[in-house]
C-alpha positions as CSV (number, residue, x, y, z in Angstrom):
1,M,-33.1,-66.0,-30.4
2,T,-29.4,-65.1,-30.5
3,A,-27.2,-65.2,-33.6
4,I,-23.6,-66.0,-32.8
5,L,-20.9,-65.1,-35.3
6,S,-17.1,-65.4,-35.2
7,D,-14.0,-64.7,-37.2
8,I,-15.5,-62.3,-39.8
9,H,-12.0,-61.2,-40.7
10,G,-12.9,-58.1,-42.7
11,N,-15.0,-60.2,-45.2
12,L,-17.9,-57.9,-45.9
13,P,-19.7,-60.0,-48.6
14,A,-19.8,-63.0,-46.2
15,L,-21.1,-60.9,-43.3
16,E,-23.8,-59.3,-45.6
17,S,-25.0,-62.8,-46.6
18,V,-25.1,-64.0,-43.0
19,L,-27.1,-61.0,-41.9
20,A,-29.5,-61.5,-44.8
21,D,-29.9,-65.1,-43.8
22,M,-30.9,-64.4,-40.2
23,K,-33.6,-61.8,-41.2
24,D,-36.4,-64.4,-41.3
25,V,-35.7,-66.2,-38.1
26,G,-36.5,-63.6,-35.5
27,V,-33.1,-62.8,-34.1
28,D,-33.2,-60.6,-31.0
29,R,-29.5,-60.3,-30.4
30,I,-26.2,-60.7,-32.3
31,V,-22.9,-61.6,-30.6
32,S,-19.6,-61.7,-32.4
33,L,-17.0,-64.0,-30.8
34,G,-14.1,-61.8,-32.1
35,D,-11.6,-61.5,-34.9
36,V,-13.6,-58.9,-36.8
37,S,-10.1,-57.9,-38.0
38,G,-7.6,-59.6,-40.1
39,Y,-7.1,-61.1,-43.6
40,Y,-9.7,-59.4,-45.8
41,P,-10.0,-55.7,-46.9
42,F,-13.3,-54.4,-45.8
43,I,-12.5,-53.7,-42.1
44,N,-14.3,-50.3,-41.8
45,E,-17.3,-51.5,-43.7
46,V,-17.6,-54.6,-41.5
47,I,-17.4,-52.6,-38.3
48,A,-20.0,-50.1,-39.6
49,L,-22.4,-52.9,-40.3
50,L,-21.8,-54.5,-36.9
51,R,-22.4,-51.1,-35.3
52,E,-25.6,-50.7,-37.3
53,H,-26.9,-54.0,-35.9
54,D,-25.8,-53.2,-32.3
55,V,-23.5,-56.3,-32.2
56,T,-21.5,-57.1,-29.1
57,N,-17.9,-58.1,-30.0
58,L,-15.6,-60.2,-27.9
59,I,-12.0,-59.4,-28.5
60,G,-10.0,-61.9,-30.7
61,N,-6.3,-62.1,-31.2
62,H,-6.4,-60.2,-34.6
63,D,-8.5,-57.5,-33.0
64,R,-5.8,-57.2,-30.3
65,Y,-3.1,-56.9,-33.0
66,I,-5.0,-54.0,-34.4
67,I,-5.8,-52.2,-31.1
68,D,-2.2,-52.6,-29.7
69,N,-0.5,-52.1,-33.1
70,T,1.4,-55.4,-32.7
71,E,1.9,-58.4,-35.1
72,C,0.9,-62.0,-35.2
73,P,3.8,-64.1,-34.0
74,R,3.2,-67.0,-36.3
75,S,2.0,-65.8,-39.7
76,T,3.6,-63.4,-42.2
77,S,0.4,-63.7,-44.3
78,A,-1.7,-62.5,-41.4
79,N,0.7,-59.6,-40.8
80,A,0.6,-58.5,-44.4
81,A,-3.2,-58.2,-44.2
82,L,-3.0,-56.5,-40.8
83,T,-0.6,-53.9,-42.1
84,Y,-3.1,-53.0,-44.8
85,Q,-6.0,-52.8,-42.3
86,K,-4.0,-50.6,-39.9
87,S,-3.4,-48.2,-42.7
88,V,-7.1,-47.7,-43.5
89,L,-8.7,-48.1,-40.1
90,T,-10.7,-45.0,-39.2
91,D,-10.6,-43.6,-35.7
92,E,-14.3,-44.4,-35.3
93,S,-13.7,-48.1,-36.2
94,R,-10.7,-48.2,-33.8
95,Q,-12.8,-46.8,-31.0
96,W,-15.5,-49.4,-31.6
97,L,-13.0,-52.2,-31.7
98,S,-11.3,-51.1,-28.6
99,Q,-14.6,-51.5,-26.7
100,S,-14.6,-55.3,-27.4
101,V,-15.0,-57.3,-24.2
102,P,-12.8,-60.3,-23.2
103,S,-15.7,-62.7,-22.5
104,L,-19.5,-62.7,-22.1
105,S,-21.7,-64.7,-19.8
106,I,-25.5,-64.5,-20.1
107,G,-27.3,-66.9,-17.7
108,D,-26.0,-70.4,-18.5
109,V,-24.1,-69.2,-21.6
110,N,-20.4,-68.7,-21.5
111,M,-18.6,-67.2,-24.5
112,V,-15.0,-66.4,-25.4
113,H,-13.0,-66.0,-28.6
114,G,-10.3,-68.6,-28.1
115,G,-10.5,-70.8,-25.0
116,W,-11.2,-70.4,-21.3
117,N,-7.5,-70.6,-20.3
118,D,-6.6,-67.9,-22.8
119,P,-9.7,-66.1,-24.1
120,E,-7.9,-64.4,-27.0
121,D,-5.5,-67.0,-28.4
122,E,-6.2,-70.6,-27.2
123,Y,-7.0,-73.1,-30.0
124,L,-9.5,-75.8,-29.0
125,Y,-9.0,-78.4,-31.6
126,K,-9.5,-81.2,-29.1
127,I,-12.7,-81.0,-27.0
128,D,-12.4,-82.8,-23.8
129,P,-15.4,-82.7,-21.4
130,A,-13.0,-82.7,-18.5
131,Y,-11.7,-79.3,-19.6
132,F,-15.1,-77.8,-18.9
133,E,-15.5,-79.3,-15.4
134,G,-15.9,-76.6,-12.8
135,R,-16.5,-73.9,-15.3
136,E,-19.7,-71.8,-15.0
137,G,-22.4,-72.4,-17.5
138,R,-24.0,-75.1,-19.6
139,F,-23.6,-73.7,-23.1
140,F,-20.0,-72.9,-24.1
141,F,-19.3,-71.0,-27.3
142,C,-15.9,-70.0,-28.8
143,G,-14.4,-69.3,-32.2
144,H,-10.8,-69.0,-33.3
145,T,-10.4,-72.4,-35.0
146,H,-12.7,-71.5,-37.9
147,V,-14.3,-75.0,-37.7
148,Q,-18.0,-75.3,-37.1
149,V,-19.1,-77.9,-34.6
150,H,-21.8,-78.6,-31.9
151,L,-21.0,-81.3,-29.3
152,S,-22.6,-82.7,-26.1
153,L,-20.2,-82.6,-23.2
154,G,-22.5,-84.8,-21.1
155,G,-24.3,-83.7,-17.9
156,G,-26.5,-81.3,-19.8
157,K,-23.5,-79.2,-21.1
158,Y,-22.7,-78.4,-24.7
159,F,-19.8,-76.9,-26.7
160,T,-20.4,-75.0,-29.9
161,N,-18.0,-73.3,-32.3
162,P,-20.2,-71.4,-34.8
163,G,-17.4,-71.5,-37.4
164,S,-16.0,-68.6,-39.3
165,V,-18.0,-66.1,-41.3
166,G,-15.1,-64.7,-43.2
167,Q,-12.6,-67.6,-43.7
168,P,-14.0,-71.1,-43.1
169,R,-11.3,-73.8,-42.7
170,D,-13.4,-77.0,-42.5
171,G,-13.5,-77.7,-46.2
172,N,-16.8,-75.9,-46.7
173,P,-16.5,-72.4,-48.3
174,A,-19.9,-71.2,-47.2
175,A,-19.9,-68.6,-44.4
176,A,-20.7,-70.2,-41.0
177,Y,-22.6,-69.0,-38.0
178,C,-25.2,-70.4,-35.5
179,L,-28.5,-69.6,-33.9
180,F,-29.1,-70.2,-30.2
181,D,-32.6,-70.4,-28.7
182,E,-32.1,-69.4,-25.0
183,K,-35.5,-70.9,-24.0
184,S,-35.0,-74.4,-25.4
185,G,-31.2,-74.5,-25.4
186,R,-31.3,-75.5,-29.1
187,V,-28.3,-74.7,-31.3
188,E,-28.7,-74.5,-35.1
189,L,-25.6,-74.5,-37.2
190,R,-26.0,-72.6,-40.4
191,R,-24.0,-72.1,-43.6
192,V,-24.6,-69.4,-46.2
193,S,-23.0,-69.0,-49.7
194,Y,-21.7,-65.5,-50.6
195,D,-19.9,-63.6,-53.4
196,I,-16.3,-64.8,-53.0
197,D,-15.4,-63.2,-56.3
198,R,-16.0,-59.8,-54.8
199,V,-13.5,-60.4,-52.1
200,A,-10.9,-61.9,-54.5
201,A,-11.3,-58.9,-56.9
202,K,-10.7,-56.4,-54.1
203,M,-7.7,-58.3,-52.8
204,K,-6.2,-58.6,-56.3
205,A,-6.7,-54.9,-56.9
206,L,-4.8,-54.1,-53.6
207,G,-1.9,-56.2,-54.8
208,F,-2.3,-59.3,-52.6
209,E,-1.0,-62.6,-53.9
210,E,-3.6,-65.2,-55.0
211,K,-2.9,-67.4,-52.0
212,F,-4.6,-64.8,-49.8
213,Y,-8.0,-65.4,-51.4
214,T,-8.0,-68.7,-53.4
215,N,-8.4,-70.6,-50.2
216,L,-11.9,-69.0,-49.8
217,Y,-13.2,-71.0,-52.7
218,E,-12.2,-74.3,-51.0
219,G,-12.9,-73.4,-47.4
220,T,-9.4,-73.8,-46.1
221,R,-6.5,-71.9,-44.4
222,I,-4.3,-69.8,-46.6
223,G,-2.1,-72.5,-48.1
224,G,-4.9,-75.1,-48.4
225,R,-5.0,-76.9,-45.1
226,V,-8.3,-78.2,-43.8
227,D,-8.8,-78.2,-40.0
228,K,-11.0,-80.5,-37.9
229,I,-12.2,-80.7,-34.3
230,E,-11.6,-83.8,-32.3
231,W,-13.9,-84.9,-29.6
232,L,-12.4,-86.8,-26.7
233,E,-15.1,-89.0,-25.1
234,P,-15.3,-89.0,-21.3
235,T,-13.3,-91.9,-19.8
236,E,-16.3,-93.6,-18.3
237,D,-17.9,-93.8,-21.8
238,K,-14.9,-95.7,-23.2
239,Q,-15.1,-98.6,-20.6
């Protein structure tokens, strides 16, 4: 059994709750689909916990901003959080993060952070089965949108976004992840409540505005927007 996480974004209480939830289900492997970095203040603690659990991390766009010391081109809020994380990141944490891989294929499983045209920063809000034609694998996993979903692509292929551990944006504040049974091909979407107050208190103590953490109580983006995934049915199914 593999646990697949994504978009932890420095949210230690959420990660701790997710790891506690998977204890009783016999997880053999944990894979993070990236964006360990960004937004919330426990970056070193999160990385230490992932290292303790021997987690493989795929590089996300926020992880790239940290490694290359660059900025997000579209969000001043993201950059404010990244500036803090860069100031506290230890050499040990940076080294672990720099070892993140761009993609991961295990048998019929194909994983990236964003999308298969741009593994780090492609947003798949519209899932079109035609997009996956010719791509290797039957089970496709990616993160980045922070929206949890599991869809059949037809032809024995499936798309899954495990959702976000650290900043869900689908209107559900509970931390999201999924379990994947390699033998049966079964995907189980899971949600876990966690201590949001602890994150908010730390952010407040560091001087961040309320907008940086009040969204966690609603399961939205910073600013309050809820995102959704649209599934585009194959043309032949519409006739």
